[in-house]
C-alpha positions in Angstrom: 34.0 51.1 -73.0 36.9 49.1 -71.9 38.5 45.7 -72.3 40.0 44.3 -69.1 42.6 41.6 -69.1 43.0 39.5 -66.0 45.4 36.9 -64.6 43.8 33.5 -65.2 42.0 32.1 -62.1 42.4 35.4 -60.1 40.6 38.7 -59.6 43.8 40.6 -60.5 43.4 42.9 -63.5 46.6 43.2 -65.5 45.7 45.7 -68.3 42.9 47.9 -69.5 42.3 48.9 -73.1 40.0 51.9 -73.9 38.7 52.9 -77.3 35.2 51.6 -78.1 32.2 53.8 -77.5 29.8 51.0 -76.6 29.8 47.5 -75.1 32.3 45.0 -76.4 30.6 41.8 -77.5 33.5 39.7 -78.9 37.2 39.2 -78.2 39.8 37.1 -80.0 43.5 36.7 -79.3 46.1 36.3 -82.0 47.8 32.9 -82.0 51.0 34.5 -80.7 49.1 36.2 -77.9 50.4 39.7 -78.9 47.2 41.1 -80.4 43.6 41.2 -79.5 40.6 41.7 -81.8 37.4 43.2 -80.5 33.9 43.4 -81.9 31.5 46.0 -80.5 28.0 47.4 -80.2 29.5 50.6 -81.8 29.5 48.7 -85.1 33.3 48.5 -85.3 36.0 45.9 -85.1 39.3 47.0 -83.6 42.8 45.4 -83.5 45.0 46.2 -80.5 48.6 45.5 -79.5 48.4 43.9 -76.0 52.0 44.8 -75.0 51.7 48.6 -75.7 47.8 48.8 -75.4 47.9 50.7 -78.6 45.1 50.7 -81.2 46.4 49.2 -84.5 43.5 49.4 -86.9 39.7 49.6 -87.2 37.3 47.9 -89.5 33.9 49.6 -90.3 31.3 47.9 -92.5 28.5 46.6 -90.3 25.3 48.6 -89.9 24.5 47.2 -86.5 26.3 45.5 -83.6 29.3 43.3 -84.3 28.4 40.1 -82.4 31.5 38.0 -83.4 35.0 38.7 -84.8 37.8 36.2 -85.3 41.4 36.5 -86.6 42.8 33.8 -88.9 45.8 31.9 -87.5 48.2 33.8 -89.8 46.5 37.1 -88.9 45.9 38.0 -92.6 42.1 37.6 -92.5 39.3 38.7 -90.1 35.8 37.2 -90.2 33.0 39.2 -88.5 29.3 38.6 -88.0 26.8 41.2 -87.0 23.3 41.9 -85.8 22.8 43.3 -89.3 22.8 39.6 -90.4 26.0 40.2 -92.4 29.2 38.1 -92.4 32.2 40.1 -93.6 35.7 38.8 -94.5 38.4 41.4 -94.1 41.9 41.5 -95.5 43.8 42.6 -92.4 46.9 43.5 -94.3 45.0 45.9 -96.6 42.5 47.0 -93.9 39.4 46.5 -96.1 36.6 44.1 -96.7 37.0 41.5 -99.4 33.7 39.5 -99.2 30.3 40.1 -97.7 27.5 37.6 -97.2 
């Protein structure tokens, strides 16, 4: 599946990011606008560099769809919620989960 980025208020596509194997359910931009975080029905969370369209890292821990994923303002933490009824806090710098609820 793909993530398409569009110019605001237009029908002009600017970039396409490919990498998930199922529908993307959640997107979040970093506060500096350089990264995008995606949560997907393939049970993964992925971090992407918007300028280069390159995949940066993946987070695996949900056993069902990832409905929501959010980056902290300093980009050190990720919070995700899934169809598996789990909330997971991830340390983005160490690329691992640090708390599960």
